[in-house]
DONU-860744 format. One line per 8 residues: number of its first residue (from 1); for each residue x, y, z of C-alpha. Coordinates in steps of 0.5 Angstrom, whole numbers, plus 500, padded with zeros to 3 digits. Example, Ala and Ser with C-alpha at 12.3 -4.5 7.8 and 13.67 -1.06 7.14 Angstrom:
% residues 2
1 = 525,491,516 ~ 527,498,514;
% end
This chain:
% residues 518
1 = 555,092,897 ~ 550,087,899 ~ 552,088,906 ~ 549,095,906 ~ 543,093,902 ~ 541,089,907 ~ 542,093,913 ~ 538,099,909;
9 = 533,093,908 ~ 532,092,916 ~ 533,099,918 ~ 527,100,914 ~ 523,094,916 ~ 525,097,923 ~ 522,104,922 ~ 516,102,919;
17 = 515,095,925 ~ 516,102,930 ~ 511,106,926 ~ 506,100,926 ~ 507,099,934 ~ 506,106,935 ~ 499,107,931 ~ 497,101,934;
25 = 498,103,941 ~ 492,107,940 ~ 487,103,939 ~ 489,096,942 ~ 490,100,950 ~ 491,096,956 ~ 484,094,956 ~ 484,091,949;
33 = 482,093,942 ~ 477,099,941 ~ 471,101,936 ~ 466,105,936 ~ 457,105,935 ~ 454,111,935 ~ 446,111,935 ~ 443,117,934;
41 = 435,118,933 ~ 431,123,930 ~ 427,128,934 ~ 427,122,939 ~ 425,125,946 ~ 424,121,953 ~ 419,117,951 ~ 422,111,954;
49 = 423,107,961 ~ 430,109,961 ~ 428,116,962 ~ 422,114,967 ~ 416,114,962 ~ 412,108,964 ~ 407,107,958 ~ 412,107,952;
57 = 415,100,952 ~ 424,100,950 ~ 425,093,952 ~ 432,094,949 ~ 434,102,951 ~ 432,099,957 ~ 438,094,956 ~ 443,098,953;
65 = 441,103,959 ~ 443,097,964 ~ 449,097,961 ~ 451,105,961 ~ 452,111,964 ~ 445,114,963 ~ 446,122,963 ~ 439,126,965;
73 = 442,132,964 ~ 445,132,956 ~ 443,137,951 ~ 443,138,944 ~ 447,145,942 ~ 442,147,936 ~ 434,145,935 ~ 435,142,928;
81 = 437,137,924 ~ 442,138,920 ~ 445,143,924 ~ 446,138,930 ~ 449,133,926 ~ 454,137,923 ~ 455,139,931 ~ 455,132,932;
89 = 460,130,927 ~ 465,136,928 ~ 465,138,935 ~ 463,145,932 ~ 458,149,934 ~ 453,150,927 ~ 455,158,928 ~ 462,156,926;
97 = 462,150,922 ~ 458,153,917 ~ 451,148,917 ~ 447,154,919 ~ 441,150,917 ~ 437,144,913 ~ 442,140,908 ~ 437,138,903;
105 = 433,141,897 ~ 432,148,897 ~ 435,149,904 ~ 441,147,901 ~ 446,149,907 ~ 454,146,907 ~ 459,146,912 ~ 466,150,910;
113 = 470,146,906 ~ 476,147,910 ~ 472,143,916 ~ 475,137,919 ~ 470,133,922 ~ 470,127,925 ~ 470,121,920 ~ 475,125,916;
121 = 480,124,922 ~ 478,118,923 ~ 480,116,916 ~ 486,119,916 ~ 488,116,922 ~ 487,108,920 ~ 480,108,923 ~ 474,105,919;
129 = 468,109,918 ~ 461,107,916 ~ 455,110,916 ~ 448,107,914 ~ 441,111,916 ~ 440,119,915 ~ 447,123,914 ~ 443,129,912;
137 = 450,133,912 ~ 454,136,907 ~ 458,136,903 ~ 461,130,901 ~ 469,132,902 ~ 468,134,910 ~ 464,128,912 ~ 467,122,908;
145 = 465,116,910 ~ 469,109,907 ~ 462,105,908 ~ 455,110,906 ~ 449,107,906 ~ 444,114,907 ~ 439,117,903 ~ 443,120,899;
153 = 443,112,895 ~ 437,109,898 ~ 430,112,900 ~ 430,115,907 ~ 424,111,908 ~ 428,104,907 ~ 434,106,910 ~ 432,109,916;
161 = 425,107,918 ~ 427,100,915 ~ 429,096,921 ~ 430,089,918 ~ 434,093,911 ~ 438,097,916 ~ 440,090,920 ~ 443,087,914;
169 = 447,094,912 ~ 451,094,919 ~ 451,086,918 ~ 455,088,911 ~ 459,093,915 ~ 461,089,921 ~ 463,082,917 ~ 467,085,912;
177 = 475,082,912 ~ 478,088,916 ~ 482,088,922 ~ 482,097,923 ~ 479,099,928 ~ 472,101,926 ~ 467,108,927 ~ 460,106,925;
185 = 455,111,925 ~ 447,110,925 ~ 442,116,923 ~ 435,113,925 ~ 429,117,921 ~ 425,115,927 ~ 421,118,930 ~ 420,123,925;
193 = 415,126,922 ~ 412,125,916 ~ 405,127,915 ~ 409,133,910 ~ 411,128,906 ~ 408,121,906 ~ 401,122,910 ~ 399,115,908;
201 = 404,112,913 ~ 401,117,918 ~ 404,123,922 ~ 409,119,924 ~ 410,113,919 ~ 408,109,925 ~ 404,104,919 ~ 410,104,915;
209 = 412,096,914 ~ 406,094,919 ~ 403,089,914 ~ 397,092,912 ~ 395,093,905 ~ 400,098,902 ~ 404,100,907 ~ 409,094,906;
217 = 413,089,911 ~ 417,090,915 ~ 420,083,917 ~ 423,084,924 ~ 418,089,926 ~ 413,088,931 ~ 408,094,932 ~ 406,096,939;
225 = 400,100,939 ~ 398,105,944 ~ 392,108,945 ~ 391,116,947 ~ 388,115,953 ~ 395,111,955 ~ 400,116,954 ~ 404,121,958;
233 = 403,128,956 ~ 410,133,956 ~ 408,139,960 ~ 410,143,954 ~ 404,140,950 ~ 397,141,950 ~ 393,136,953 ~ 387,135,948;
241 = 385,129,944 ~ 389,132,938 ~ 396,131,942 ~ 395,125,945 ~ 393,122,939 ~ 399,123,935 ~ 403,122,941 ~ 401,114,941;
249 = 402,114,933 ~ 409,117,935 ~ 410,112,942 ~ 409,106,936 ~ 414,109,931 ~ 418,109,937 ~ 418,102,938 ~ 421,101,931;
257 = 426,105,933 ~ 427,101,939 ~ 427,094,936 ~ 432,096,931 ~ 437,098,936 ~ 436,092,938 ~ 437,089,931 ~ 444,092,930;
265 = 446,090,938 ~ 444,083,936 ~ 450,084,930 ~ 454,087,934 ~ 455,081,938 ~ 454,077,933 ~ 461,079,930 ~ 465,079,937;
273 = 464,086,938 ~ 460,086,944 ~ 466,086,948 ~ 470,092,944 ~ 466,097,943 ~ 464,104,946 ~ 457,105,944 ~ 453,111,944;
281 = 446,113,944 ~ 442,120,943 ~ 438,124,939 ~ 439,131,935 ~ 434,136,938 ~ 427,136,942 ~ 421,132,939 ~ 417,136,934;
289 = 411,139,938 ~ 410,145,941 ~ 416,148,944 ~ 420,143,942 ~ 425,142,936 ~ 427,148,933 ~ 426,152,940 ~ 433,153,945;
297 = 428,151,951 ~ 429,146,955 ~ 424,142,952 ~ 428,143,945 ~ 435,142,947 ~ 434,136,952 ~ 436,130,950 ~ 436,123,952;
305 = 444,120,952 ~ 446,113,953 ~ 454,112,954 ~ 456,104,955 ~ 463,102,955 ~ 465,095,956 ~ 472,097,959 ~ 468,101,965;
313 = 463,096,967 ~ 463,100,974 ~ 458,105,971 ~ 454,101,968 ~ 446,102,971 ~ 448,108,974 ~ 445,115,972 ~ 449,122,972;
321 = 446,129,974 ~ 453,132,970 ~ 452,136,964 ~ 454,133,957 ~ 452,137,950 ~ 452,133,943 ~ 458,137,941 ~ 462,132,947;
329 = 461,127,943 ~ 467,128,937 ~ 473,130,943 ~ 470,123,947 ~ 471,119,940 ~ 477,122,939 ~ 479,121,946 ~ 477,113,945;
337 = 482,112,940 ~ 487,117,943 ~ 488,122,937 ~ 489,129,937 ~ 485,134,934 ~ 489,138,929 ~ 491,145,929 ~ 488,148,923;
345 = 484,154,921 ~ 478,155,917 ~ 478,161,915 ~ 486,164,914 ~ 483,171,918 ~ 481,166,924 ~ 487,163,930 ~ 487,155,929;
353 = 479,151,931 ~ 479,149,939 ~ 474,145,941 ~ 469,148,946 ~ 467,141,948 ~ 470,135,952 ~ 471,128,953 ~ 465,124,956;
361 = 469,119,958 ~ 472,122,965 ~ 465,121,967 ~ 466,112,966 ~ 471,112,971 ~ 467,117,976 ~ 462,123,978 ~ 464,130,975;
369 = 462,136,976 ~ 460,139,969 ~ 455,144,970 ~ 456,149,963 ~ 453,148,957 ~ 452,153,950 ~ 448,152,945 ~ 447,156,938;
377 = 441,156,933 ~ 440,160,926 ~ 435,157,922 ~ 431,150,920 ~ 428,151,914 ~ 431,156,909 ~ 425,160,911 ~ 426,160,918;
385 = 431,165,920 ~ 431,166,927 ~ 438,166,931 ~ 438,164,938 ~ 444,164,942 ~ 444,160,950 ~ 448,159,955 ~ 445,154,962;
393 = 450,154,969 ~ 447,149,973 ~ 439,153,974 ~ 441,158,971 ~ 439,159,964 ~ 440,165,959 ~ 437,166,952 ~ 438,171,946;
401 = 433,172,941 ~ 437,176,936 ~ 432,177,931 ~ 426,179,937 ~ 421,183,933 ~ 420,178,929 ~ 415,172,929 ~ 418,165,930;
409 = 417,162,924 ~ 414,155,924 ~ 417,149,920 ~ 413,145,915 ~ 412,139,917 ~ 409,141,924 ~ 405,146,921 ~ 401,141,918;
417 = 401,137,924 ~ 395,135,928 ~ 397,138,934 ~ 399,145,932 ~ 393,146,927 ~ 390,144,933 ~ 392,150,937 ~ 391,155,931;
425 = 384,152,931 ~ 383,153,937 ~ 386,159,938 ~ 382,162,933 ~ 376,160,935 ~ 377,163,942 ~ 377,157,945 ~ 381,154,951;
433 = 388,151,949 ~ 390,147,955 ~ 397,150,954 ~ 401,154,958 ~ 402,159,952 ~ 399,162,948 ~ 400,163,940 ~ 402,170,942;
441 = 407,169,947 ~ 410,163,943 ~ 411,168,937 ~ 414,174,940 ~ 419,173,945 ~ 424,178,948 ~ 431,179,947 ~ 433,177,953;
449 = 430,171,957 ~ 432,169,963 ~ 430,163,968 ~ 432,159,974 ~ 429,152,972 ~ 431,150,979 ~ 424,154,981 ~ 421,154,974;
457 = 422,148,970 ~ 417,150,964 ~ 421,157,963 ~ 415,161,964 ~ 418,166,968 ~ 423,170,966 ~ 428,174,970 ~ 431,178,965;
465 = 429,184,967 ~ 428,183,975 ~ 433,187,979 ~ 435,182,983 ~ 438,178,978 ~ 442,184,974 ~ 449,181,976 ~ 447,174,974;
473 = 444,177,968 ~ 451,180,967 ~ 455,174,968 ~ 451,170,964 ~ 451,174,958 ~ 459,175,959 ~ 459,167,959 ~ 456,167,953;
481 = 459,173,949 ~ 466,169,951 ~ 464,163,948 ~ 461,166,941 ~ 469,170,941 ~ 472,163,942 ~ 468,160,936 ~ 467,166,931;
489 = 460,167,932 ~ 459,172,926 ~ 452,174,930 ~ 457,176,936 ~ 455,183,935 ~ 447,183,933 ~ 442,185,934 ~ 447,192,935;
497 = 451,193,932 ~ 456,191,926 ~ 462,186,927 ~ 468,188,923 ~ 474,183,923 ~ 477,185,916 ~ 483,190,914 ~ 485,194,920;
505 = 481,190,924 ~ 483,183,921 ~ 488,181,928 ~ 483,184,934 ~ 476,184,931 ~ 470,190,934 ~ 464,190,934 ~ 461,198,932;
513 = 454,200,934 ~ 449,201,930 ~ 445,206,934 ~ 439,201,933 ~ 436,202,940 ~ 437,194,941;
% end
């Protein structure tokens, strides 16, 4: 009996050992141990020397770019904060994961209970997960992080903009005695506007922590100031004193973001993980200026994206024109850890969820030819229902405005901004806007917008009614509808029809026309 007991214990030990080896092989691959650091800025754009802005100084982003592959064609899948962060952390577009609009306050949007997010999947696979800074998604059961220091237990200005405080929170995570591989997500609140909620700190909280009376002091921040005549005005923003003044304030806030990134990377190095960690930097949506955030125009969708791998040094300092989407972040990280996306359904009536994004890791090996991205936007604030869908293939881009007879809405903090008030006051006074649009053309849009960005980068010439582009329009509409079908878009029949997908239509949903003339 003793021999049998010994054999049983040995077999149990052998089984456990083999299971450990199997799990460990997913994380300690040929190159060595693997971790992930994701850094997401808040409403950031291309105000960095990495993307040829020679005025806004970003030495730490420049340094990271020298060890990264820089994507020149990266895009969000939705131009709003919470929906974009939900897409980053699930790999599913907002209309599929349920985060239709902002999460906080009376907006109160949440992802569906059965969504399996990236932190959830990583927790289940033995990865240590942490988040520092802006989270802005829910519910907690869908987005569980083992280590969580966010706006849910700190003031957002401290956990999202106080880079000294952020540094210490990151240090706490990295110095924990835990041998598991880790995924650490940093959500900066810079360079988001703050004139709506905290006007005493300036339009972009550029005064917060600068050491002046009443502003507090961020010990690790050396503010960098710019004059309005120095800034580079993006082509989609009006060139006026009001807009230039705001851009100068935004640049100062970006200096805090950049210095914060430098502190985080120093902590990573001090913890001995700079040689085993995949680093990804991006932002959630376009900058909060006219034609930017909440729009699916290029200026609302285009994002910075740096991807740095310690095991792919041949691509360091290089750029790529391959298209990337923030929907690619989840599949990239799962690929990095060797984790398979599970088979599951969000609702019983649906088939298994399938990620429509891709891993970006092949781009670290060689140049790839990715030329397609999709986008889906429904709301920002609860009052801002303006659903849009978009597909871009190469230089050709299609936007569908579902509620096109309604005026495009304006969010609270942008409405109060000097830039928007400038456009509003100039329009009311009949003065030149120094902008490429009028407020009327900005508010009222056609149902279909088709652009050739090679010839028309500002998307000013709508080709949807051009007979020469009839076949292109039909092809892009078919591409867009196929993606909507694959991602179970509830708006797939809007605005012309009603989606029937229950009862006799449960197995084969159909769009039924309302004969409403759209």
